[in-house]
Biopython code that builds the backbone (N, CA, C, O; Angstrom):
import numpy as np
from Bio.PDB.StructureBuilder import StructureBuilder

atoms = [
    (1, "MET", "N", (-8.078, 24.221, 10.143)),
    (1, "MET", "CA", (-7.388, 22.733, 9.292)),
    (1, "MET", "C", (-7.278, 22.871, 8.376)),
    (1, "MET", "O", (-8.101, 23.607, 7.833)),
    (2, "PRO", "N", (-6.676, 22.536, 7.920)),
    (2, "PRO", "CA", (-5.399, 23.050, 6.483)),
    (2, "PRO", "C", (-6.769, 22.999, 5.276)),
    (2, "PRO", "O", (-7.884, 22.491, 5.158)),
    (3, "SER", "N", (-5.997, 23.724, 4.665)),
    (3, "SER", "CA", (-6.532, 24.097, 2.596)),
    (3, "SER", "C", (-6.009, 23.179, 1.628)),
    (3, "SER", "O", (-5.005, 22.474, 1.732)),
    (4, "LEU", "N", (-6.649, 23.255, 0.871)),
    (4, "LEU", "CA", (-5.674, 22.796, 0.038)),
    (4, "LEU", "C", (-6.429, 23.319, -1.232)),
    (4, "LEU", "O", (-7.529, 22.796, -1.413)),
    (5, "THR", "N", (-5.954, 24.433, -2.307)),
    (5, "THR", "CA", (-6.006, 24.184, -3.602)),
    (5, "THR", "C", (-5.505, 23.837, -4.884)),
    (5, "THR", "O", (-4.339, 24.040, -5.223)),
    (6, "VAL", "N", (-6.442, 23.277, -5.655)),
    (6, "VAL", "CA", (-5.682, 22.885, -6.485)),
    (6, "VAL", "C", (-6.158, 23.102, -8.531)),
    (6, "VAL", "O", (-7.123, 22.848, -9.251)),
    (7, "ARG", "N", (-4.817, 23.688, -8.680)),
    (7, "ARG", "CA", (-5.584, 23.995, -10.598)),
    (7, "ARG", "C", (-5.174, 23.090, -11.218)),
    (7, "ARG", "O", (-4.651, 22.026, -10.889)),
    (8, "ASN", "N", (-5.581, 23.814, -12.743)),
    (8, "ASN", "CA", (-5.093, 22.636, -13.877)),
    (8, "ASN", "C", (-5.307, 21.713, -13.776)),
    (8, "ASN", "O", (-4.464, 20.910, -14.177)),
    (9, "ILE", "N", (-6.710, 21.144, -13.111)),
    (9, "ILE", "CA", (-7.061, 19.654, -13.050)),
    (9, "ILE", "C", (-7.312, 19.377, -15.193)),
    (9, "ILE", "O", (-7.473, 20.231, -16.065)),
    (10, "PRO", "N", (-7.239, 17.974, -15.290)),
    (10, "PRO", "CA", (-7.326, 18.046, -16.904)),
    (10, "PRO", "C", (-8.908, 18.071, -16.797)),
    (10, "PRO", "O", (-9.680, 17.908, -15.852)),
    (11, "LYS", "N", (-9.091, 18.362, -18.243)),
    (11, "LYS", "CA", (-11.161, 18.409, -18.126)),
    (11, "LYS", "C", (-11.400, 16.551, -18.347)),
    (11, "LYS", "O", (-12.438, 16.012, -18.730)),
    (12, "LYS", "N", (-9.981, 15.805, -17.935)),
    (12, "LYS", "CA", (-11.022, 14.604, -18.621)),
    (12, "LYS", "C", (-10.982, 14.054, -16.898)),
    (12, "LYS", "O", (-11.980, 13.479, -16.463)),
    (13, "GLU", "N", (-9.899, 14.256, -16.085)),
    (13, "GLU", "CA", (-10.197, 13.910, -14.806)),
    (13, "GLU", "C", (-10.640, 14.055, -14.265)),
    (13, "GLU", "O", (-11.126, 13.139, -13.601)),
    (14, "TYR", "N", (-10.973, 15.660, -13.957)),
    (14, "TYR", "CA", (-12.351, 16.489, -13.665)),
    (14, "TYR", "C", (-13.525, 15.523, -13.554)),
    (14, "TYR", "O", (-13.706, 14.895, -12.511)),
    (15, "ALA", "N", (-14.214, 15.411, -14.463)),
    (15, "ALA", "CA", (-14.817, 15.164, -14.949)),
    (15, "ALA", "C", (-15.460, 13.416, -14.012)),
    (15, "ALA", "O", (-16.403, 13.045, -13.313)),
    (16, "ALA", "N", (-14.243, 12.879, -14.601)),
    (16, "ALA", "CA", (-14.617, 11.427, -13.623)),
    (16, "ALA", "C", (-14.097, 11.936, -11.842)),
    (16, "ALA", "O", (-14.651, 11.253, -10.981)),
    (17, "LEU", "N", (-13.545, 12.557, -11.540)),
    (17, "LEU", "CA", (-13.994, 12.467, -10.144)),
    (17, "LEU", "C", (-15.440, 13.707, -10.304)),
    (17, "LEU", "O", (-16.457, 13.607, -9.617)),
    (18, "ARG", "N", (-15.369, 14.059, -10.636)),
    (18, "ARG", "CA", (-17.048, 15.205, -10.440)),
    (18, "ARG", "C", (-18.189, 13.311, -10.739)),
    (18, "ARG", "O", (-18.884, 12.957, -9.787)),
    (19, "LYS", "N", (-18.186, 12.960, -11.243)),
    (19, "LYS", "CA", (-18.800, 11.263, -12.009)),
    (19, "LYS", "C", (-18.896, 10.353, -10.005)),
    (19, "LYS", "O", (-19.694, 10.233, -9.075)),
    (20, "ASP", "N", (-17.686, 10.021, -10.330)),
    (20, "ASP", "CA", (-16.965, 9.322, -8.672)),
    (20, "ASP", "C", (-17.893, 10.084, -7.691)),
    (20, "ASP", "O", (-18.760, 9.475, -7.066)),
    (21, "ALA", "N", (-17.649, 11.828, -7.520)),
    (21, "ALA", "CA", (-18.412, 11.809, -5.985)),
    (21, "ALA", "C", (-19.887, 12.013, -6.566)),
    (21, "ALA", "O", (-20.349, 12.708, -5.660)),
    (22, "GLU", "N", (-20.994, 11.851, -7.545)),
    (22, "GLU", "CA", (-21.720, 11.829, -8.088)),
    (22, "GLU", "C", (-22.291, 10.622, -6.850)),
    (22, "GLU", "O", (-22.895, 10.578, -5.778)),
    (23, "ARG", "N", (-21.408, 9.449, -8.185)),
    (23, "ARG", "CA", (-22.148, 8.333, -7.791)),
    (23, "ARG", "C", (-21.976, 7.490, -6.176)),
    (23, "ARG", "O", (-22.570, 6.479, -5.803)),
    (24, "SER", "N", (-21.050, 8.236, -5.501)),
    (24, "SER", "CA", (-21.080, 8.375, -3.901)),
    (24, "SER", "C", (-21.580, 9.243, -2.988)),
    (24, "SER", "O", (-21.413, 9.312, -1.770)),
    (25, "GLY", "N", (-22.424, 10.113, -3.994)),
    (25, "GLY", "CA", (-23.205, 10.895, -2.984)),
    (25, "GLY", "C", (-22.434, 12.151, -2.051)),
    (25, "GLY", "O", (-23.060, 13.023, -1.450)),
    (26, "ARG", "N", (-21.253, 12.050, -2.077)),
    (26, "ARG", "CA", (-20.666, 12.767, -1.979)),
    (26, "ARG", "C", (-19.868, 14.224, -2.439)),
    (26, "ARG", "O", (-18.848, 14.162, -3.126)),
    (27, "SER", "N", (-20.350, 15.328, -2.060)),
    (27, "SER", "CA", (-19.559, 16.286, -3.196)),
    (27, "SER", "C", (-18.029, 16.518, -3.699)),
    (27, "SER", "O", (-17.174, 15.936, -3.031)),
    (28, "LEU", "N", (-17.785, 16.949, -4.305)),
    (28, "LEU", "CA", (-16.443, 16.805, -4.962)),
    (28, "LEU", "C", (-14.879, 16.999, -3.892)),
    (28, "LEU", "O", (-13.848, 16.354, -4.086)),
    (29, "ASN", "N", (-15.072, 18.031, -2.794)),
    (29, "ASN", "CA", (-14.443, 18.146, -1.691)),
    (29, "ASN", "C", (-14.624, 16.605, -1.257)),
    (29, "ASN", "O", (-13.668, 15.832, -1.306)),
    (30, "SER", "N", (-15.885, 16.207, -0.835)),
    (30, "SER", "CA", (-15.115, 15.027, 0.202)),
    (30, "SER", "C", (-15.000, 13.861, -0.517)),
    (30, "SER", "O", (-14.799, 12.856, 0.164)),
    (31, "GLU", "N", (-15.086, 13.695, -1.931)),
    (31, "GLU", "CA", (-14.641, 12.667, -2.894)),
    (31, "GLU", "C", (-13.501, 12.384, -2.651)),
    (31, "GLU", "O", (-13.076, 11.308, -2.230)),
    (32, "LEU", "N", (-12.344, 14.291, -3.150)),
    (32, "LEU", "CA", (-10.848, 14.053, -2.953)),
    (32, "LEU", "C", (-11.040, 13.897, -1.217)),
    (32, "LEU", "O", (-11.107, 12.672, -1.117)),
    (33, "LEU", "N", (-11.151, 14.383, 0.033)),
    (33, "LEU", "CA", (-10.463, 14.205, 1.223)),
    (33, "LEU", "C", (-11.046, 12.164, 1.399)),
    (33, "LEU", "O", (-10.559, 11.549, 2.348)),
    (34, "ALA", "N", (-11.786, 11.589, 0.669)),
    (34, "ALA", "CA", (-12.078, 10.260, 1.027)),
    (34, "ALA", "C", (-10.941, 9.672, 0.351)),
    (34, "ALA", "O", (-10.077, 9.146, 1.052)),
    (35, "ILE", "N", (-10.752, 9.689, -1.522)),
    (35, "ILE", "CA", (-9.159, 9.898, -1.917)),
    (35, "ILE", "C", (-7.842, 9.684, -0.959)),
    (35, "ILE", "O", (-7.343, 8.696, -0.421)),
    (36, "ILE", "N", (-7.592, 10.760, -0.992)),
    (36, "ILE", "CA", (-6.868, 11.360, 0.051)),
    (36, "ILE", "C", (-6.833, 10.352, 1.571)),
    (36, "ILE", "O", (-5.799, 10.006, 2.143)),
    (37, "HIS", "N", (-8.172, 10.036, 1.983)),
    (37, "HIS", "CA", (-7.743, 9.364, 2.974)),
    (37, "HIS", "C", (-7.438, 7.827, 2.682)),
    (37, "HIS", "O", (-6.595, 7.253, 3.372)),
    (38, "GLU", "N", (-8.007, 7.263, 1.829)),
    (38, "GLU", "CA", (-7.844, 6.001, 1.878)),
    (38, "GLU", "C", (-6.288, 5.683, 0.861)),
    (38, "GLU", "O", (-5.583, 4.674, 0.867)),
    (39, "ARG", "N", (-6.208, 6.337, 0.447)),
    (39, "ARG", "CA", (-4.144, 6.497, -0.090)),
    (39, "ARG", "C", (-3.497, 6.481, 1.466)),
    (39, "ARG", "O", (-3.078, 5.424, 1.938)),
    (40, "SER", "N", (-3.453, 7.705, 2.198)),
    (40, "SER", "CA", (-2.642, 7.477, 2.862)),
    (40, "SER", "C", (-2.439, 5.991, 4.516)),
    (40, "SER", "O", (-1.585, 5.662, 5.339)),
    (41, "GLU", "N", (-3.768, 5.628, 4.142)),
    (41, "GLU", "CA", (-4.471, 4.735, 4.542)),
    (41, "GLU", "C", (-3.543, 3.229, 3.691)),
    (41, "GLU", "O", (-3.053, 2.311, 4.349)),
    (42, "THR", "N", (-3.503, 3.295, 2.476)),
    (42, "THR", "CA", (-3.211, 1.913, 2.036)),
    (42, "THR", "C", (-1.601, 2.261, 2.164)),
    (42, "THR", "O", (-0.910, 1.338, 1.733)),
    (43, "HIS", "N", (-0.756, 3.533, 2.726)),
    (43, "HIS", "CA", (0.334, 4.086, 2.207)),
    (43, "HIS", "C", (1.358, 3.357, 4.164)),
    (43, "HIS", "O", (2.455, 2.964, 4.560)),
    (44, "ARG", "N", (-0.377, 3.694, 4.782)),
    (44, "ARG", "CA", (0.175, 3.370, 6.536)),
    (44, "ARG", "C", (0.482, 1.753, 5.912)),
    (44, "ARG", "O", (1.496, 1.055, 5.943)),
    (45, "ARG", "N", (-0.751, 1.554, 5.401)),
    (45, "ARG", "CA", (-0.633, -0.456, 5.691)),
    (45, "ARG", "C", (-0.026, -1.137, 5.329)),
    (45, "ARG", "O", (0.107, -2.285, 5.754)),
    (46, "ARG", "N", (0.717, -0.468, 4.131)),
    (46, "ARG", "CA", (2.168, -0.566, 3.033)),
    (46, "ARG", "C", (3.541, -0.750, 3.910)),
    (46, "ARG", "O", (4.307, -1.712, 3.945)),
    (47, "ARG", "N", (3.583, 0.293, 4.491)),
    (47, "ARG", "CA", (4.336, 0.511, 5.410)),
    (47, "ARG", "C", (4.870, -0.547, 6.309)),
    (47, "ARG", "O", (6.018, -0.929, 6.534)),
    (48, "ALA", "N", (3.450, -0.987, 6.855)),
    (48, "ALA", "CA", (3.584, -2.068, 8.248)),
    (48, "ALA", "C", (4.071, -3.677, 8.300)),
    (48, "ALA", "O", (4.791, -4.429, 8.957)),
    (49, "ALA", "N", (3.140, -3.669, 7.103)),
    (49, "ALA", "CA", (3.961, -4.402, 5.643)),
    (49, "ALA", "C", (5.047, -4.852, 6.007)),
    (49, "ALA", "O", (5.415, -5.879, 6.577)),
    (50, "MET", "N", (5.432, -4.131, 5.686)),
    (50, "MET", "CA", (7.018, -4.095, 4.657)),
    (50, "MET", "C", (8.229, -4.198, 6.083)),
    (50, "MET", "O", (9.380, -4.609, 5.936)),
    (51, "ARG", "N", (7.554, -3.653, 7.626)),
    (51, "ARG", "CA", (8.525, -3.473, 8.389)),
    (51, "ARG", "C", (8.346, -4.968, 9.086)),
    (51, "ARG", "O", (9.112, -5.374, 9.960)),
    (52, "ARG", "N", (7.077, -5.828, 8.505)),
    (52, "ARG", "CA", (6.680, -6.940, 9.321)),
    (52, "ARG", "C", (7.686, -8.033, 8.345)),
    (52, "ARG", "O", (8.656, -8.790, 8.391)),
    (53, "ILE", "N", (7.052, -7.690, 7.812)),
    (53, "ILE", "CA", (8.431, -8.434, 6.195)),
    (53, "ILE", "C", (9.425, -8.631, 6.735)),
    (53, "ILE", "O", (9.809, -9.683, 7.247)),
    (54, "ASP", "N", (10.186, -7.168, 6.643)),
    (54, "ASP", "CA", (11.829, -7.518, 7.265)),
    (54, "ASP", "C", (11.831, -8.035, 8.742)),
    (54, "ASP", "O", (12.815, -8.698, 9.070)),
    (55, "GLU", "N", (10.793, -7.801, 9.732)),
    (55, "GLU", "CA", (10.817, -8.806, 11.287)),
    (55, "GLU", "C", (11.338, -9.673, 10.384)),
    (55, "GLU", "O", (12.319, -9.490, 9.663)),
    (56, "LEU", "N", (10.383, -10.970, 10.486)),
    (56, "LEU", "CA", (10.243, -11.488, 9.427)),
    (56, "LEU", "C", (11.359, -12.485, 8.828)),
    (56, "LEU", "O", (11.413, -13.708, 8.961)),
    (57, "ARG", "N", (12.329, -11.535, 8.056)),
    (57, "ARG", "CA", (13.510, -12.055, 7.536)),
    (57, "ARG", "C", (14.297, -12.061, 8.515)),
    (57, "ARG", "O", (14.700, -13.119, 8.996)),
    (58, "GLU", "N", (14.503, -11.369, 8.783)),
    (58, "GLU", "CA", (15.707, -11.477, 10.544)),
    (58, "GLU", "C", (15.276, -12.698, 11.132)),
    (58, "GLU", "O", (16.245, -13.457, 11.154)),
    (59, "GLU", "N", (14.380, -13.175, 11.564)),
    (59, "GLU", "CA", (14.237, -14.172, 12.067)),
    (59, "GLU", "C", (14.776, -15.174, 11.689)),
    (59, "GLU", "O", (15.797, -15.643, 12.191)),
    (60, "ILE", "N", (14.214, -15.594, 10.835)),
    (60, "ILE", "CA", (14.673, -16.438, 9.666)),
    (60, "ILE", "C", (15.706, -16.791, 9.758)),
    (60, "ILE", "O", (16.141, -17.913, 10.018)),
    (61, "ALA", "N", (16.515, -15.272, 9.421)),
    (61, "ALA", "CA", (17.633, -15.658, 9.402)),
    (61, "ALA", "C", (18.761, -15.908, 10.292)),
    (61, "ALA", "O", (19.935, -16.232, 10.113)),
    (62, "ARG", "N", (17.818, -15.579, 11.609)),
    (62, "ARG", "CA", (18.416, -16.006, 13.097)),
    (62, "ARG", "C", (18.355, -17.471, 13.337)),
    (62, "ARG", "O", (19.213, -18.197, 13.839)),
    (63, "ARG", "N", (17.006, -17.810, 12.817)),
    (63, "ARG", "CA", (16.946, -19.260, 13.244)),
    (63, "ARG", "C", (17.589, -20.806, 12.367)),
    (63, "ARG", "O", (17.658, -21.950, 12.818)),
    (64, "PHE", "N", (18.036, -20.222, 10.835)),
    (64, "PHE", "CA", (18.888, -20.627, 9.678)),
    (64, "PHE", "C", (20.022, -19.409, 9.502)),
    (64, "PHE", "O", (20.235, -18.449, 8.760)),
    (65, "PRO", "N", (20.433, -19.872, 10.316)),
    (65, "PRO", "CA", (21.689, -18.753, 9.823)),
    (65, "PRO", "C", (22.884, -19.174, 9.022)),
    (65, "PRO", "O", (23.833, -18.471, 8.676)),
    (66, "ASN", "N", (22.591, -20.915, 8.702)),
    (66, "ASN", "CA", (23.508, -21.542, 7.284)),
    (66, "ASN", "C", (22.504, -21.131, 6.068)),
    (66, "ASN", "O", (23.105, -21.373, 5.021)),
    (67, "GLN", "N", (21.495, -20.720, 5.857)),
    (67, "GLN", "CA", (20.695, -20.710, 4.930)),
    (67, "GLN", "C", (21.398, -19.015, 4.505)),
    (67, "GLN", "O", (21.740, -18.021, 5.146)),
    (68, "THR", "N", (21.341, -19.511, 2.761)),
    (68, "THR", "CA", (21.960, -17.829, 2.189)),
    (68, "THR", "C", (20.792, -17.679, 1.363)),
    (68, "THR", "O", (20.912, -16.626, 0.737)),
    (69, "SER", "N", (19.676, -18.287, 1.071)),
    (69, "SER", "CA", (18.864, -17.862, 0.271)),
    (69, "SER", "C", (17.618, -18.961, 0.421)),
    (69, "SER", "O", (17.796, -20.116, 0.808)),
    (70, "SER", "N", (15.879, -18.206, -0.081)),
    (70, "SER", "CA", (15.039, -18.473, -0.253)),
    (70, "SER", "C", (15.195, -20.759, -0.716)),
    (70, "SER", "O", (14.674, -21.840, -0.442)),
    (71, "VAL", "N", (16.274, -20.135, -1.520)),
    (71, "VAL", "CA", (16.099, -21.451, -2.504)),
    (71, "VAL", "C", (16.855, -22.391, -1.392)),
    (71, "VAL", "O", (16.471, -23.367, -0.748)),
    (72, "ASP", "N", (17.732, -21.884, -1.430)),
    (72, "ASP", "CA", (18.355, -23.295, -0.130)),
    (72, "ASP", "C", (17.244, -23.841, 1.469)),
    (72, "ASP", "O", (17.569, -24.574, 2.403)),
    (73, "LEU", "N", (16.154, -23.241, 1.254)),
    (73, "LEU", "CA", (15.422, -23.539, 2.275)),
    (73, "LEU", "C", (14.737, -24.204, 2.004)),
    (73, "LEU", "O", (14.578, -25.109, 2.823)),
    (74, "ILE", "N", (13.706, -24.271, 0.497)),
    (74, "ILE", "CA", (13.268, -24.533, -0.530)),
    (74, "ILE", "C", (13.739, -26.097, -0.201)),
    (74, "ILE", "O", (13.375, -26.983, 0.573)),
    (75, "ARG", "N", (15.034, -25.886, -1.513)),
    (75, "ARG", "CA", (15.931, -27.790, -1.183)),
    (75, "ARG", "C", (16.025, -28.016, 0.629)),
    (75, "ARG", "O", (15.628, -29.119, 1.004)),
    (76, "GLU", "N", (16.417, -27.250, 1.506)),
    (76, "GLU", "CA", (16.171, -27.857, 2.487)),
    (76, "GLU", "C", (14.794, -28.856, 3.290)),
    (76, "GLU", "O", (14.776, -29.798, 4.082)),
    (77, "ASP", "N", (13.824, -28.098, 2.626)),
    (77, "ASP", "CA", (13.213, -29.029, 2.792)),
    (77, "ASP", "C", (12.154, -29.945, 2.290)),
    (77, "ASP", "O", (11.245, -30.412, 2.976)),
    (78, "ARG", "N", (12.361, -30.156, 1.029)),
    (78, "ARG", "CA", (12.338, -31.009, -0.379)),
    (78, "ARG", "C", (13.023, -32.062, 0.231)),
    (78, "ARG", "O", (12.501, -33.112, 0.605)),
    (79, "ASP", "N", (14.531, -31.675, 0.349)),
    (79, "ASP", "CA", (15.190, -32.836, 0.478)),
    (79, "ASP", "C", (14.724, -33.637, 2.024)),
    (79, "ASP", "O", (14.843, -34.832, 1.757)),
    (80, "SER", "N", (14.469, -33.573, 2.823)),
    (80, "SER", "CA", (13.921, -33.335, 4.273)),
    (80, "SER", "C", (12.868, -34.326, 3.780)),
    (80, "SER", "O", (12.322, -34.750, 4.798)),
    (81, "ARG", "N", (12.331, -34.889, 2.717)),
    (81, "ARG", "CA", (10.475, -35.217, 2.433)),
    (81, "ARG", "C", (10.839, -36.922, 2.392)),
    (81, "ARG", "O", (9.937, -37.742, 2.218)),
]
sb = StructureBuilder()
sb.init_structure("model")
sb.init_model(0)
sb.init_chain("A")
sb.init_seg("    ")
for serial, (resi, resn, name, xyz) in enumerate(atoms, 1):
    if name == "N":
        sb.init_residue(resn, " ", resi, " ")
    sb.init_atom(name, np.array(xyz, "f"), 0.0, 1.0, " ", f" {name:<3s}", serial, name[0])
structure = sb.get_structure()
């Protein structure tokens, strides 16, 4: 398994990280691994959400080819009432 050395951590950040590790009952190493995992999971979810948003935009463009913007869609919805 790969390893990583982190140098020159500012004292303030190191102290905060140490406190977070103690509060969660983890070692400093385990706390860092948890942070890395959480961040990578957040990025994975964000990328998946952005892909889905792009898919929905394409679907809307196909279903409403004459609409050029969300303003037009809102106006059309409002006028249809």
